C-alpha positions in Angstrom: -80.8 -7.0 -45.1 -85.0 -5.7 -45.3 -84.6 -6.7 -48.4 -82.9 -10.1 -47.9 -85.7 -10.7 -45.3 -88.4 -10.1 -47.6 -87.1 -12.0 -50.3 -86.3 -15.4 -48.3 -89.2 -14.9 -45.5 -86.4 -13.9 -42.6 -82.8 -13.8 -42.4 -80.1 -13.9 -39.3 -77.8 -11.3 -39.0 -74.7 -12.0 -36.8 -72.2 -9.5 -35.6 -68.8 -11.0 -34.0 -66.7 -9.2 -31.5 -70.0 -7.0 -30.4 -68.8 -5.0 -27.8 -66.6 -3.4 -30.3 -70.3 -1.7 -32.0 -71.9 -1.5 -28.6 -69.1 -0.2 -26.0 -69.6 3.3 -25.4 -66.3 3.5 -23.5 -67.3 2.7 -19.9 -64.9 -0.1 -19.4 -62.0 1.3 -21.4 -62.2 4.7 -20.0 -62.7 4.1 -16.5 -62.9 0.4 -16.0 -60.8 -1.9 -14.1 -57.8 -3.9 -16.0 -56.6 -6.9 -14.5 -52.7 -7.2 -13.0 -50.8 -9.7 -15.7 -49.9 -13.1 -14.1 -46.2 -12.2 -13.8 -46.9 -9.4 -11.3 -49.1 -11.4 -9.2 -47.0 -15.0 -9.0 -43.6 -14.0 -9.9 -41.3 -14.7 -12.8 -39.2 -17.2 -11.0 -41.2 -19.8 -9.9 -45.0 -19.6 -11.2 -46.3 -19.8 -8.2 -50.0 -20.0 -9.4 -49.7 -23.4 -11.4 -49.5 -25.2 -8.0 -53.1 -24.0 -7.3 -56.3 -25.6 -8.2 -58.2 -23.6 -10.9 -60.9 -22.3 -8.3 -57.6 -21.3 -6.4 -55.6 -19.3 -8.7 -58.7 -17.6 -10.4 -59.6 -16.7 -6.6 -55.9 -14.8 -6.8 -56.4 -13.2 -9.7 -59.9 -11.7 -9.2 -58.0 -10.4 -5.7 -55.4 -8.6 -7.7 -57.3 -6.4 -9.9 -55.8 -3.1 -10.3 -57.4 -0.1 -11.7 -56.2 1.3 -15.3 -56.6 5.0 -16.3 -58.3 6.1 -19.5 -57.2 3.7 -22.4 -58.9 6.0 -25.5 -61.2 8.4 -26.2 -65.0 7.5 -27.6 -65.9 3.7 -28.0 -63.2 2.1 -26.3 -64.1 -0.7 -28.6 -63.4 1.2 -32.4 -67.2 1.5 -33.2 -67.6 5.0 -31.7 -71.1 6.7 -30.7 -71.8 6.9 -34.4 -71.8 3.4 -34.9 -73.7 2.7 -31.9 -76.5 5.1 -32.5 -77.0 3.4 -35.9 -77.2 -0.1 -35.0 -79.6 0.8 -32.2 -81.9 2.7 -34.5 -81.8 -0.5 -36.9 -82.6 -2.9 -34.4 -85.6 -1.2 -33.1 -86.1 2.2 -34.6 -88.9 3.6 -37.1 -89.9 1.2 -40.0 -90.6 3.1 -42.9 -93.1 1.9 -45.3 -90.9 0.1 -48.2 -91.3 1.2 -51.9 -91.2 4.5 -53.9 -95.1 4.2 -55.1 -96.0 3.3 -51.3 -94.1 5.8 -49.8 -94.7 8.8 -52.5 -97.4 8.0 -55.1 -99.9 6.7 -52.9 -99.4 9.8 -50.3 -99.9 12.3 -53.6 -102.8 10.6 -54.6 -104.4 11.0 -51.1 -104.1 7.5 -50.5 -102.7 6.2 -46.9 -99.4 4.4 -47.3 -99.4 0.8 -46.7 -97.9 -0.2 -43.0 -94.7 -1.9 -42.9 -94.5 -5.4 -43.4 -93.1 -7.6 -40.7 -89.4 -8.2 -41.8 -88.5 -10.9 -39.4 -84.9 -10.4 -38.7 -82.8 -12.3 -36.1 -80.0 -10.4 -34.4 -77.4 -12.6 -32.9 -74.2 -11.3 -31.2 -71.3 -12.8 -29.8 -68.6 -11.3 -27.7 -66.0 -12.7 -24.9 -66.4 -9.1 -23.0 -70.4 -9.0 -22.1 -69.4 -6.5 -19.3 -68.5 -3.9 -21.7 -71.9 -4.1 -23.7 -74.2 -0.7 -23.3 -77.6 -1.1 -21.8 -79.4 -0.1 -24.4 -78.3 -3.0 -26.7 -79.4 -5.3 -23.8 -83.1 -4.1 -23.6 -86.2 -6.4 -24.5 -87.0 -5.9 -28.2 -83.4 -5.5 -29.1 -81.4 -8.2 -27.6 -83.8 -10.4 -25.3 -81.5 -13.5 -24.3 -78.0 -13.9 -23.1 -76.8 -17.4 -23.3 -73.5 -18.4 -21.6 -71.6 -21.0 -23.9 -68.6 -22.4 -21.8 -66.1 -24.8 -21.8 -66.9 -28.3 -23.4 -67.7 -31.1 -21.3 -65.1 -33.8 -21.3 -67.8 -35.9 -23.4 -67.5 -33.0 -25.6 -63.9 -32.8 -25.5 -63.8 -36.8 -26.5 -66.2 -36.0 -29.5 -64.2 -33.3 -30.6 -60.8 -35.0 -30.4 -62.2 -37.7 -32.3 -63.6 -35.5 -35.0 -60.2 -34.1 -35.6 -58.2 -37.4 -35.2 -60.4 -38.8 -37.7 -59.0 -36.7 -40.4 -55.4 -37.7 -40.2 -53.7 -40.9 -39.4 -53.1 -41.7 -35.7 -52.5 -44.9 -33.5 -54.1 -43.5 -30.5 -56.7 -45.8 -28.7 -60.3 -44.7 -27.0 -58.6 -44.8 -23.6 -55.9 -42.6 -24.7 -58.3 -40.2 -26.2 -60.2 -40.3 -23.1 -57.1 -39.6 -20.9 -56.1 -37.0 -23.6 -59.7 -35.3 -22.9 -59.1 -35.7 -19.1 -55.9 -33.9 -19.1 -57.0 -31.1 -21.1 -60.2 -29.7 -19.0 -60.5 -26.4 -20.5 -59.6 -27.4 -24.1 -62.1 -25.7 -26.7 -62.6 -26.7 -30.4 -59.5 -24.4 -31.4 -57.4 -25.5 -29.0 -57.9 -28.8 -29.8 -57.3 -28.6 -33.5 -54.2 -26.5 -32.8 -52.9 -29.6 -30.7 -54.0 -32.1 -33.3 -51.7 -30.1 -35.8 -48.8 -29.6 -33.5 -49.1 -33.2 -32.4 -49.0 -33.9 -36.3 -46.0 -31.6 -36.8 -44.2 -33.3 -34.3 -44.8 -36.4 -36.3 -43.5 -35.6 -39.5 -40.2 -34.0 -38.2 -39.6 -37.7 -36.8 -40.3 -39.3 -40.1 -43.3 -40.4 -39.6 -47.2 -39.6 -40.9 -49.2 -41.0 -38.4 -49.6 -39.4 -34.6 -48.8 -41.2 -31.4 -49.6 -40.6 -28.1 -45.9 -39.1 -27.3 -46.5 -36.8 -30.2 -49.9 -35.8 -28.5 -48.3 -35.1 -25.5 -45.7 -33.2 -26.7 -47.8 -30.8 -28.4 -49.9 -30.3 -25.3 -46.8 -29.2 -23.4 -45.8 -26.9 -26.3 -49.1 -25.2 -26.5 -49.4 -24.6 -22.9 -45.9 -23.7 -21.7 -44.6 -22.6 -25.2 -41.1 -23.3 -25.7 -38.5 -23.6 -23.4 -35.6 -21.0 -23.8 -32.4 -22.5 -24.8 -30.3 -22.0 -22.0 -28.2 -24.3 -19.6 -28.3 -23.6 -15.4 -25.2 -23.8 -13.9 -25.0 -27.4 -12.0 -25.8 -25.8 -8.6 -28.7 -23.8 -9.7 -29.8 -27.0 -11.6 -30.2 -28.8 -8.7 -31.9 -26.0 -6.3 -34.8 -25.6 -9.0 -35.1 -29.3 -9.5 -35.3 -29.8 -5.5 -37.9 -26.7 -5.7 -40.0 -28.3 -8.2 -39.4 -32.1 -6.6 -41.1 -30.2 -3.2 -44.0 -29.1 -4.8 -44.6 -32.3 -7.2 -44.0 -34.6 -3.8 -46.7 -32.5 -2.3 -49.3 -32.3 -4.3 -48.9 -36.2 -4.9 -49.3 -36.9 -1.1 -51.8 -34.5 -0.1 -53.8 -33.1 -2.8 -56.7 -35.8 -4.4 -58.7 -33.3 -6.0 -55.8 -32.3 -8.7 -53.5 -34.7 -10.9 -50.1 -33.7 -11.8 -49.8 -33.4 -15.3 -45.9 -32.3 -15.9 -43.0 -31.4 -14.1 -40.1 -29.4 -15.5 -37.0 -27.1 -14.9 -36.9 -26.2 -18.6 -36.6 -22.5 -18.3 -39.6 -20.6 -19.8 -40.0 -16.8 -20.8 -41.4 -16.5 -16.9 -40.5 -19.2 -14.8 -37.3 -21.4 -13.8 -39.4 -24.6 -13.1 -42.9 -25.8 -13.1 -45.1 -28.5 -12.0 -48.5 -28.0 -13.6 -51.8 -29.5 -12.4 -55.2 -30.6 -13.8 -58.6 -31.7 -12.3 -59.4 -34.9 -13.3 -63.4 -34.2 -12.8 -65.4 -31.6 -13.6 -65.8 -30.4 -10.5 -68.1 -27.3 -9.4 -67.8 -26.9 -5.6 -64.5 -26.3 -3.6 -64.0 -27.2 0.1 -61.5 -26.0 2.8 -59.8 -29.3 2.9 -58.6 -28.9 -1.2 -57.9 -25.0 -0.4 -55.7 -26.0 2.4 -54.0 -28.6 0.0 -53.4 -26.0 -2.3 -51.6 -23.9 0.5 -49.5 -27.0 1.4 -48.6 -27.5 -2.3 -47.5 -23.5 -2.5 -45.6 -23.6 0.8 -43.7 -27.0 0.1 -41.1 -24.6 -2.2 -40.2 -22.7 1.2 -40.3 -25.3 3.5 -38.3 -27.5 1.2 -35.6 -25.0 0.2 -34.7 -24.6 4.2 -34.9 -28.0 4.9 -32.4 -29.1 2.3 -30.3 -25.7 2.1 -29.6 -25.7 6.1 -32.5 -22.8 6.3 -31.7 -21.1 3.2 -33.9 -20.3 0.6 -34.4 -18.3 -2.6 -36.3 -15.7 -4.2 -38.0 -18.1 -6.0 -40.6 -19.0 -3.5 -41.8 -15.2 -3.8 -45.1 -16.4 -6.1 -46.2 -19.1 -4.3 -46.1 -17.0 -1.0 -48.3 -14.5 -3.0 -50.9 -17.3 -3.8 -50.6 -19.1 -0.6 -51.2 -16.2 1.3 -54.2 -14.5 -0.9 -56.3 -18.4 -0.7 -55.7 -18.1 3.3 -57.3 -14.5 3.5 -60.0 -15.9 1.6 -60.3 -18.8 3.9 -60.3 -16.6 6.8 -62.0 -13.6 6.0 -64.9 -14.6 3.1 -65.5 -18.0 2.7 -66.3 -19.0 6.4 -63.1 -21.6 6.5 -61.7 -19.8 9.3 -61.6 -19.6 13.2 -64.0 -16.8 12.7 -67.8 -16.3 10.9 -68.0 -12.8 10.0 -67.1 -11.8 6.4 -64.4 -9.2 6.1 -65.8 -8.3 3.2 -69.4 -7.1 4.5 -67.2 -5.5 7.8 -65.3 -3.3 4.9 -68.7 -2.5 2.9 -70.3 -1.4 6.2 -67.6 0.0 8.0 -67.5 -2.4 11.0 -65.0 -1.5 13.7 -64.0 1.8 12.7 -65.1 4.4 10.3 -64.2 6.1 7.2 -62.9 3.0 5.3 -61.4 0.6 8.2 -59.0 3.5 9.5 -59.0 5.4 12.5 -58.2 9.0 13.1 -54.6 8.8 13.1 -54.2 6.7 10.1 -53.2 3.2 11.9 -54.4 -0.1 10.9 -57.7 -0.8 13.0 -57.8 -3.7 15.3 -60.6 -5.8 13.1 -57.8 -6.0 10.3 -54.9 -6.5 12.7 -56.7 -9.0 13.9 -57.5 -10.8 10.5 -53.9 -10.5 9.6 -53.0 -12.2 12.8 -55.3 -15.3 12.1 -54.0 -15.5 8.4 -50.5 -15.7 9.6 -51.4 -18.4 12.4 -53.5 -20.4 9.7 -50.0 -20.1 7.0 -47.0 -20.8 10.1 -49.6 -23.8 10.8 -49.8 -25.0 7.3 -45.8 -24.5 6.8 -44.9 -26.6 9.8 -47.3 -29.2 8.3 -45.5 -29.0 5.2 -42.0 -29.6 6.9 -43.3 -32.9 8.6 -44.6 -34.1 5.6 -41.2 -33.3 3.7 -39.3 -34.7 6.4 -41.1 -38.1 5.7 -40.7 -37.7 2.1 -37.0 -36.8 1.8 -35.8 -39.7 -0.5 -38.7 -39.0 -2.4 -37.9 -35.6 -2.7 -34.3 -36.4 -3.7 -35.4 -39.0 -6.1 -37.4 -36.9 -8.3 -35.0 -34.1 -8.0 -32.4 -36.7 -9.9 -35.1 -37.7 -12.2 -35.9 -34.1 -13.3 -32.2 -33.4 -13.4 -31.6 -36.5 -16.0 -34.8 -35.9 -18.0 -35.5 -32.1 -17.6 -39.2 -32.6 -18.3 -41.7 -35.4 -16.8 -45.3 -36.0 -17.4 -47.3 -37.1 -14.8 -47.3 -40.5 -14.8 -43.4 -40.6 -14.7 -43.7 -38.6 -11.6 -46.2 -40.8 -9.7 -43.9 -43.8 -11.1 -40.6 -42.5 -9.4 -42.2 -41.5 -6.1 -43.9 -44.8 -5.7 -40.7 -46.8 -7.3 -42.4 -48.0 -10.1 -41.6 -48.7 -14.0 -43.5 -45.2 -15.7 -43.8 -44.7 -19.1 -40.9 -43.3 -20.2 -38.9 -43.2 -16.3 -38.3 -46.2 -14.9 -38.4 -45.6 -10.9 -37.1 -49.1 -9.8 -34.0 -48.0 -9.4 -34.4 -45.5 -6.3 -35.2 -48.5 -4.5 -31.5 -49.2 -4.4 -30.0 -48.1 -1.2 -26.8 -47.5 -2.4 -27.9 -45.5 -5.3 -30.2 -43.6 -3.2 -26.4 -43.1 -1.0 -25.1 -41.5 -3.8 -27.9 -39.4 -5.0 -27.7 -38.0 -0.5 -24.3 -37.6 -1.2 -24.6 -35.6 -4.6 -26.9 -33.5 -3.3 -24.5 -32.6 0.1 -22.0 -31.5 -2.5 -24.4 -29.2 -4.4 -25.6 -27.5 -0.8 -21.7 -26.8 0.3 -21.4 -25.8 -3.6 -24.1 -23.4 -3.1 -22.6 -21.5 -0.2 -19.3 -21.3 -1.5 -20.7 -20.1 -5.2 -18.7 -22.9 -7.0 -18.9 -26.4 -8.8 -19.9 -29.3 -6.6 -17.4 -31.6 -6.1 -19.2 -34.6 -6.8 -20.7 -35.7 -10.4 -24.5 -36.4 -10.4 -25.2 -40.3 -10.6 -26.4 -41.9 -13.6 -28.9 -44.9 -13.3 
């Protein structure tokens, strides 16, 4: 490295996955690990998908679990010897170069020449900056840290244009712009992978040019993974469709800061159905009304199942309740979006209200925590009642969308909006749902499915076709 620096006047040294070289094991032996998404949001209905990115991130942060020792030594594979050698090379003692300079001049009583300026720039990359050893980050070694975030929408557009220029395609500039909008957290590698998958889809269909449906299908495959090759029994298929329709209709009516990306009742590895939403704009602040709409979308499954199935509800709402409760807790106790102003985090930190970390002498829950719990429950109860009123007002839209999901299994966000608003979509024509006779047949099918659900049998009425 030093020879190259002298030969070329300077050299850049790049270390990828720097946490494997500069981690003394603090994270792996005593740090925190995240709970899996499945353990938080449940496996029957992926409740995290109904939240905005900020809401889902808040839920994940609140569900940290402390892990035990994951291994001895470095935790990243480098070990202490590697780290010490690296630190020495970065800013250790610099020896004068050459045998003549180091030995002959000293033998002749001459003073060795000073070490040259090697002009070495060290660059490191890691996705775990918190795992880097503090000695690495002191001035003189790694002086600056730059955070490389996700590309902006303009950057995503340019990246899509770059990769699409290498293949044959029929996408317009408007479609490329829309593609960049519906993939808000796409990186260069993600974009390249999506275009490759779209090309594979086109080739399988006997074409050598990528079209818009190829890109949409590739995006869904990459985000959700391949669906499991299973078929629901009729009454369960209808229940899952109603469940997801309640989420979708609620999101369409009350949530303005998010747009529906897709709705599906195709079973995945950790969900029975899903309504995925995306932010239409790059936004960095979040507001109380936005979080309340997130909670309404989450609670729509519970309110809808009870409304459409005579007060009954499935265990599939567990993930939705988890996310709704966590967001409501943060609103009430941390973000100043509830009935009180004080921060619950500060109360716990300074043991306000009770000594000993929030416990009384006999171990019972303190009054301050009980009051917080009551406020959270009051907020959730009020929002659940509001969700029920919205779904009652939009009953026909829920059943229409459930029928479309049972028929097509997966709908894009544009098709979801087309069914709700009774207009023509990219794939689904929502105008037949304007026909009162057709909607009466859908209501009849739903009533038959409810009876079949109660009696555990096949519905007497066949699902009507458009």
